[in-house]
C-alpha positions in Angstrom: 77.5 86.0 100.2 78.6 85.7 103.9 80.3 82.6 103.6 82.7 83.8 101.3 86.0 85.3 102.2 86.9 88.8 101.5 89.5 90.3 99.2 91.7 93.1 100.7 93.8 95.3 98.6 96.7 96.5 100.4 99.1 99.2 99.8 102.8 98.6 100.5 105.5 101.5 101.0 106.8 103.0 97.7 110.5 102.8 99.4 110.5 103.8 102.9 109.1 100.7 105.1 108.1 103.2 107.8 105.0 104.4 105.5 103.3 101.0 106.0 99.9 101.6 108.0 98.9 99.9 111.1 95.9 98.6 109.8 97.8 97.3 106.5 100.2 95.1 108.7 96.9 93.8 111.0 95.1 92.8 107.8 98.2 91.0 106.3 98.6 89.1 109.6 95.1 88.0 109.7 94.4 86.5 106.0 94.9 83.2 104.9 96.9 84.4 102.1 98.8 87.1 100.6 99.0 87.4 96.7 102.3 89.0 95.9 103.8 90.6 92.9 107.1 89.4 93.9 107.6 87.3 96.9 111.0 88.0 97.3 110.6 91.8 97.2 107.6 91.5 99.4 109.5 89.0 101.7 111.5 91.8 103.1 108.6 93.9 103.8 106.9 90.7 105.6 109.8 89.9 107.6 110.3 93.3 108.5 106.6 93.3 110.0 107.0 90.1 111.3 104.1 88.6 109.0 104.0 84.9 108.6 101.2 84.6 106.5 101.9 82.3 103.4 102.6 84.3 100.1 102.2 83.1 96.6 103.2 85.2 93.3 100.6 87.2 91.3 102.0 89.3 88.5 101.3 90.6 85.0 102.6 87.1 83.6 100.5 85.0 85.5 97.7 87.0 86.6 95.1 85.6 84.3 96.0 82.1 85.3 96.0 82.8 88.7 92.8 84.8 89.3 90.4 81.7 88.9 92.4 79.8 91.7 92.4 82.9 93.8 88.5 83.4 93.1 87.9 79.6 94.3 89.8 80.2 97.4 87.8 83.3 98.1 84.4 81.5 97.6 85.7 78.5 99.8 85.8 81.2 102.7 89.4 82.0 102.5 90.4 85.7 103.0 93.2 86.9 100.7 95.3 90.3 100.7 96.7 91.4 97.2 99.8 93.6 97.5 102.4 94.8 94.7 106.1 95.5 94.9 105.2 99.2 95.9 102.5 101.3 95.9 98.5 100.5 95.9 97.6 97.2 93.6 95.6 98.1 90.5 97.5 101.6 90.1 99.9 100.6 87.3 100.1 97.1 89.0 98.0 93.8 89.0 94.8 94.1 90.5 92.0 94.9 88.1 91.4 91.7 86.9 90.8 89.9 90.5 89.1 92.8 91.6 86.4 92.8 88.7 86.1 89.1 88.7 85.6 89.0 92.6 82.6 91.7 92.3 81.2 89.6 89.6 81.1 86.8 91.8 79.4 88.8 94.9 82.8 88.7 96.9 83.3 91.6 99.3 86.4 93.8 98.2 88.0 95.9 100.7 90.6 98.7 99.4 92.9 100.2 102.0 94.3 103.4 101.8 97.9 104.1 101.5 101.0 104.8 99.6 100.8 105.7 95.9 103.6 107.3 94.1 101.9 109.9 92.0 100.0 111.8 95.0 103.4 113.0 96.6 104.9 113.6 93.0 101.7 115.7 92.2 101.6 117.8 95.6 105.2 118.6 95.2 105.1 119.7 91.8 103.3 123.0 92.7 100.9 122.4 90.0 97.3 122.9 90.1 96.0 119.4 91.7 92.2 119.9 92.4 92.0 118.5 88.9 94.5 116.1 87.3 95.0 113.4 84.7 96.8 110.1 85.5 97.9 108.3 82.5 100.3 105.6 84.3 102.9 104.1 81.9 103.1 105.4 78.0 103.0 102.7 75.6 106.8 101.6 75.0 106.3 101.7 71.1 103.0 101.6 69.3 100.7 104.3 70.2 102.8 106.3 72.3 102.9 109.3 70.3 99.2 109.2 69.6 98.7 109.1 73.5 101.0 112.1 74.1 99.3 114.3 71.1 96.0 113.6 72.5 97.1 115.5 75.6 97.8 118.8 73.3 94.7 120.3 74.6 94.5 119.1 77.9 94.6 121.7 80.4 94.4 119.7 83.7 98.0 118.8 85.4 99.2 115.3 83.6 101.1 112.7 85.6 102.8 109.8 83.9 105.0 107.0 85.5 108.2 106.3 83.7 111.8 104.3 83.9 114.8 105.5 84.1 116.1 104.1 80.7 113.0 105.8 78.9 113.2 109.2 81.1 114.9 111.2 78.4 113.0 110.0 75.5 109.6 110.8 77.2 111.1 114.3 78.0 112.3 114.6 74.2 109.0 113.4 73.1 106.7 116.0 75.3 108.8 118.8 74.2 108.7 117.8 70.5 104.6 117.2 70.5 103.4 119.6 73.2 106.2 122.1 73.1 107.9 123.8 76.1 105.9 123.5 79.4 106.9 123.4 82.9 107.4 119.7 84.3 108.2 118.2 87.6 110.0 115.1 87.7 110.3 113.1 91.1 112.5 110.1 91.6 113.2 107.7 94.4 110.0 109.0 96.3 110.5 108.2 100.2 113.9 107.0 99.7 117.4 108.2 100.9 118.1 109.7 97.5 114.6 111.2 96.7 115.1 113.9 94.3 112.4 116.4 92.8 113.4 118.6 89.7 110.9 121.4 88.2 111.4 123.9 85.7 110.6 123.7 81.8 111.1 120.6 79.9 114.5 121.7 78.5 115.7 122.5 81.9 114.6 119.4 83.6 116.1 117.2 80.6 119.2 119.3 80.9 119.7 118.2 84.6 119.2 114.4 84.1 121.3 114.4 81.2 124.2 115.5 83.4 123.8 112.6 86.0 123.3 109.0 86.1 119.5 108.2 85.8 118.4 105.6 88.4 115.1 104.9 90.0 111.7 104.9 89.3 110.2 108.1 88.1 106.9 110.3 88.2 106.4 112.9 85.6 104.1 115.8 86.3 103.5 118.1 83.4 101.8 121.3 83.6 98.5 121.6 81.6 97.8 123.8 78.6 97.2 127.2 79.1 
């Protein structure tokens, strides 16, 4: 095992570049290769921190094909860091397949702590956060209502990620299937136009109906009573 390289999972800022950790910068400078979800997006970050390590694309559309290549590099002694466009690899981003295969091959995996969008959104919601459920993105079509219906009796706080063009649809479906509850919606976390709106589902929906919906969203739903 000692002759193998190590796989590092390195979180990147979800908006504010100042949220990068010193250790993350050191690791990205020291590895032989960076696997980035989008090399153009990550290029801004790497340039900002003067990181000149070679980077290759590794995203949802080429993940299966690139895993084997990455494992061969690791087995030959190269060290690799995986990053996503924002946040922690593997959390609603590529990462799981490579980690699973690396562990199967006896390769050491080191996951660095860092930015993840749902943590600040959960804490800012004011809802109980000692126990919670993270659902990530709901299915776009098939299975969407079934997934929401399964949460009817869920007493823990539940967290979703959502895109701007599906936000109102999701709030409508939560209201229709689960009934009126309190919800906290955060967008553009750590960025200039960061906003968190908390209230009943109807109140929050009304707020976003009256304005242009932009940014990445985290929905934090209060648990069933």
